[in-house]
N, C-alpha and C positions, 0 to 999 in steps of 0.2 A: 493453861490456855487463857490468854488475856485479850482484851479488846471487846468491842460490842458484840453481843450474841447475834447469830444469824438464825433465821427460821427458814428451813428448806423443805420442799415437798419432794418425797422420794417415791418413785415407782420402781418396784423390784419384782422378781419372779414370783414371790409369795404374796404380793399384794401392793399396798401403798401405805404411806404414813408420813408424819411430820417429824422432822429432825431438828432438835434444838441443842443448846449447850455446845455449840461450835462457834469459833470466832474466825475472822479472816486470817489470823496469824497461825491457826492450826495447820499442821503439815497435812499433805495429802494422805499419808499413811495413817495419821491420827484420825482424820476424817473418815477414812474407809473402815478402820477398826471400830470406831465408835458407832457408825451406822450399822455395821453388821451385827454388833452386840445389841444395839437397840431394837433391831427388827428380828432378832433370832435367826439370822442367816448363817449358813455353814461357813465358818471362818477359815476352813481349809481351802475355800475357793476364791479368796481375795485376789490371788495372783491371776485368776482368769476373768477378772472384772473389767468390763468396758462401761464407761459412764458417758451418756449422751446428754446434751443440753441444747437449748435454742429451738427455733422453728424454721425449717424442719429440723429434727434432732440431729446433731452432729457430734462425733466422738471428741471428748476432751483428751488432751495429751497428759496422761498420768504416769508416764514411764519413770520420771524422777520423783519418787514419792517423798523426798526430803523437802521439796518446795512447799510453800504455803498454798492454801486453796485460793488465796487472794490472786495469785498469779494465773489462775484459771479463769478469772473474770466472773467467778460465782458471786451473786449478790443475794441478800436476804429476800425471800419470796420466790426465788427461782424454783423451777421444777426440774429435777434430774431423773434420768431414766437409767436404771441399772440393767445391764445385760451380762449374764455369766456364760461365757463361751464354753461349749462342751462338744464332745464328739457327736456328730449327727449320723444317725443310721439311715442309710438310703438304699434304694433298690438298684440292682445292676441293669434292670430292664429299662429300655428307653420308652418314653411316653409317646404314644402314637398321636400325631397331630390330627385334629378334627375328630378324634374319638370323643364320645360323650363324657368328657371329664367333669365339666361343670353343669352341663345341661341348661345353659342360659340362652334363651332365645329372645331377641329384642321384642318379638311380638307376644311373648309370654313371660313377662319380666319377673314374675314372682316365683317362678319355678326354681327348684334347686335340687341337684343330685350330688351325692358325695361318692366318689370312687373309693372302694375298699383299699386299704393299705396292702401293698404287695409284700411278700416275704422279703425280709432284708438280709442281704448277704455281704454288704460292703460297709466299712466304717471309714468315713471321710473326716480328716482332721482339718481344722481351720488353718489357713495359710499363715505361717509365721512371718512377722514383720522384719525379722532379721534373717538374712540369707547369705550363704556362702557364695563364692563366685560360680560354682557349679549349679547351685540352686537358682542363681540369678539367670544363668543361661537357660535353665529349664523354664523359668518364669517368662523369659522373652519368647520362648516357643509356645507358651500357653496363650499368648496374646491372640493368636489366630489358630487355635487347635483345630485340626481337621478342616481347615478352610472356613471356620465359622466367621461370618461377617454379619453384624447386626445393622439394621436400618431403623430409622426413626419414623414412626407413623404420627404425623402431626394431626392433632384433633382440635376442634374449635375452642377458642379462648373465650368461654362464656360463663365462667365461674363454676362450671361442672366438669372441667377438664380432667380432674382426677378420676371421676366416676366414668367418664367417657373412655379414658385411656384403659382403665381396668376392664371395661366391657369389651373393648377392642381385643384385649389379650385373651378374653374368655371365648369370644365367638369369631374373631378374625375380621370383624367389620366395624367401621366407624358409623355410629348411629346418632340420631339427634338426641340432645340432652334430655328431652322428656322421656326417652326410653330408658334412662338410667335413674329415674326417680325412685325405683324400687330399692336402690342401694341406700338412699337417704332414709327410706322407711325401715330397712334392716337396722341401720345405725340407731335411729330413734327408738326402735323397739328394744334393742340391746341395752341402750343407756337407761331408758325408763324402767326396764325390768331389773336393774341392779343399782338402785340408788345409793347403796353403801359403797360399792366400788367406784361408781361414777358420781362422786360427790362434788360439791361446789369448788373445793380447792383443786381437785383433779381437772375439772372442766373449765375453770375460770369463770363460771357463772352457774346459777342454780340449775338443777337437773331438768326441771320442766321448761325453763327458758332455753336451755341448750337444745332440747328436743324440738321446740318450736322453731328455733333458729336454723337447725340443720335441715329441716324440711323445706325451707325456703330456697328458691332457685338461685339466689344470690350468695348463698353461704359457700365458702371455699372448704374443701376437705384438706386434711393434713395428717399428722401422725396418729392422732386418736382414731380417726376414721379408717386409716390404713390398717391399723392393728385389728380393729373390729371386723373389717371385711376379710382380712387374711384368715382369721379364725372361722368366719362363717363359710367361706369358700374352701377351707381346708387346703390352703396353698400358701407358700411363702410369697410375699410381694417384695421384691428387691427394688430399691429406689437409688439411683446413682445421681449425684449432684454435680452439675457441670461447673459450678463455681469452686467447690472444695475438692472435687474428685472423690469424695467419700461415697461408699456404698452401704446403705442400711437395709437390713432384712427384717421385715415385719412378719411375725408369725413363726420365726425359726425355732422357738421353744416348743412348738407343737410337733416337731419331727414329721412335718408334712412331706409327701413324696414329690410334689411338683412345685415349680416356681414360675412366676411371670416377672417381667422386668419393666420398670418405668424409668424415664429420665426426667429430671427436674432442673429448671434453669433459674430458680429463685422465686418465680411467680406462676409457672406453668408446668403441667405434667403432659408428657407424651408417652405412648407405648413403644417398645422396641420389639423387633421381629427379625427372623431369619428367612430370607427368600428361599423357598423350597419348591423349585419348579414353578408351577402356576399358583401355588398356595403360599400362605405366609405362616410360618411356624412361630407361635407366640407362647407356647407352654413348653417348659424344659424340665428335665429331671432335676430335683433339688441337689443331686450329687454332682451336677455338671459344673465344675469350677471354671472350665474353659469359657463357658458362655458369660460368666460373671466377669472374667478377665476382659472379654471382648467389650462388655458394657463399660467397664472402667476405661478401656482404651478409647472408646467413642466419646466418653465424657471428657477425657484429657484433650482430645482433638477440639471439642467445643470450647473447652477452657482456654486453650492456646489461641483460639480465634475470638476470644472474649464474647462468646455467644451465651451470655448469662446476664441476669439482672441483679445488681447489687442492692438488695432490699434494705440495707442500712443507709445507703447513700443516694438512692434515686429520689427524684422529685415528683410528687403526685399533686394532682389538682382534683378537688371535689367537684364533680359535675352537678351537684345539687346546689351548693352555695358559693362555689368558686374559690374556697379556701385552699391555699397551697401548703403542702407538708413535705418534709424531708424524711424519708425512710419509713420502714414498716411500722416502727414503734409509734411515730406521730400519727400515721394513718389509723392504727388501731385505737389510739386514744380519741381521735376525732370521731371515729365510728361509734365508740362507746358513749361519747358525750352527746352527739347529735343524732345518732341512728342513721346517719348517711353512709351508704356503702358503695356508691357508684363513683369510682375514681378512674382517672386516666393518667398515664405517665407523661410528664412534660419534657 
């Protein structure tokens, strides 16, 4: 392996670590083999690996493993997330909407209840990306299985949209952002309680500074916060991206029985629901592939209508000093340098 060495932060099912001794000219296969050996991962599962990068995390195309990792756009200092797909054990029983699954009440925001896992009787395989014509026909039928139609519940764009959207999925109501402050407290407590896991390379800032930052009402939530909340509420949180059409499931390694679905347009999260008579169904069985297909279909519709924000190319203006920036990267750099975080799109 020749060329300048890269330093990469890797988050994997067994923990996290820093990978070195890799160059841009290394093949994807060499990169995977080296990382699995370095972190002591089960090398028999390399074929089941999915690698995510960016913010929010998006899957990299690693099908042709003879290509170099340079073709993936990986740069030194990047953080990569490893997901090893496996069979998920799920219950045959449908989840009853409005049952006390999470026990979260906007008026009693710090309460939590965990529903006991039901006996599992069904094994659900991940959908293969390669389909025969008959499988493609079946996939088309899955787009609206049993008449499933998902709707988008728009929540306020006030820097707490992620938490408000999750709260909507848990209790079926859109509440003011101050009623979701308890989620920031959950995240800060989880991060401060495990300084080894949530280290500065992982967070991008010191542990204590991150905790102070996430408690502020202007701090946006993303991948780290989604994973923590999925584990806390014992539910998969699926996020479908309207720009890429990708669907990422946070908390899926926990074999949780229920899932909620959010839609993300580049800068804003909303909750998805199914109209069920007078009520809105927002919690679904984790085994329900059909509802995920419906979420993807809804994201494709939004993508076709260009209802997303290109975070790499949009122009922002700092409302504090008037400085103009292009893309999320410049905005992040400006925020880190000046501590200004109040932006508007131009």
